[in-house]
Steps between C-alpha positions, in 0.01 A plus 500: 500500500397432855688301762405168659578466870505159671416592859535274803234529770499361858454126554326561830603801702375813325792702640745311279426696183778739398466877461613467140226246429239736645629791291491292181149368568375855559662630181398241239191523280389140551566229759462138389378270780437128535181572695385862505306438822807375684725777368238769564532438874877559503482793261224661705721484810773672298252763370563392140202549269641420157310302237512123564482229233490127574797303373508135604603159371168448321513817291869594478553402136208710377551779755871535418420604142261764633755628753774523236273739303458719811877506551561589136256789543725638772321381812711383795379175653582305816431132549455357851409161649253429776812467714872494435684546172331459160643236263606273789225232495271790408396661169720759333768322302302503175447876520866562586612285204258675262614841626867417446427379146314826426789712628306621806701582812437264793609578855478280808409660833632235741346402828352202681536148361383196695783289354780727620328577830469128571864427415623764745320316782649155437839530663642330190798646317349580160753489217244370253142382506221394266146636512219282364190703588190287553549128444257289298168440673459136401695287748654267241626791289624680809701196610651468155608866510642461851703199383650712221580779745653260751741364239634836382803681647324800657509447876244757616158509334196720559131435435172684551196311623140570593368420849256239365781295345785562742468171694489283187794684345714462813413130515622463141820693575565275800448185292674594177785713637586273794364719782731800438565803718201728439414856590129579472391863513141618528351850470837671460517855644143477631385513862475122537815407307611146584821311433573128527851350491620140489467180304186487288341251739567733795358798312190297415454402863516861618284627216220255578496628857398843370121495462519802269756355259258535207525879518754706304744417224814288544859508382695173526881501503673164476869425554503173312795299626538643847416244765418698810543215745840404356629848584370500856776434753282522811205280593181669627595380849839669467343825383263506799778416745716775352220751559446373855866562583537834324167656598468339846128457433239231558462204268165639387658832404791323334257307278332826398835655412611189314180503294618827350784301345330358191747214456252268674122505532316584823406134539864394472602749769216378722610137460856608578383668822346169612837332447671775700257457789610138529860599566468816714 
């Protein structure tokens, strides 16, 4: 019998693929891809010319039976996603399950995962978390799901979202989950990677200021019962004054430095600077 390899590919930066993944992809008889056109670009850069077969959510039941026959005939096969790790909000689980039931060896070649990459950028201590993939598209169903999630005991939750729906989804999170602390990550590992930190309302405000927000995929991390403002000991005025004293800089420069502290929005720091001007 052949071997099935579940191979992770980069989520953005092409340099993130492992040497082992490249070796496996070069050695197998067939590579299963969500979109052969998308995968062909990456594989061409890696000088990999193996046979490609499409394997996506619309054909995976039928295609899995075909692939099992290839594996039983002794062919080694790798399955990849357009980006990231197969089986994580991507096709692959059905084939893995069928392979296990048929006694076929399955190996995972680990690598990039948008979920794990996002969590490492939150600054949150992660002892447990729940991943929900893409939420329901219909607003009423999405709100119902968010209500269920908000009531459970898992503190940190992760979602995927498309750029066309990101604003509506964040609005629903703000409403249903009581404006929680939110980390929004866009285009992870790519040239124009962006990160937003703060309450959901603050993240929304900053996101709407980006005219290109409808480009790239999003990962949303929510810390459900953490109230950012309750934890803040210093007012925006105090933060600016602290910078003025420590850095011995102008008020204008202090505002710029303070804006790097994502506890408050740029507008809040600007309003604070007006208050400071009244007393200095």
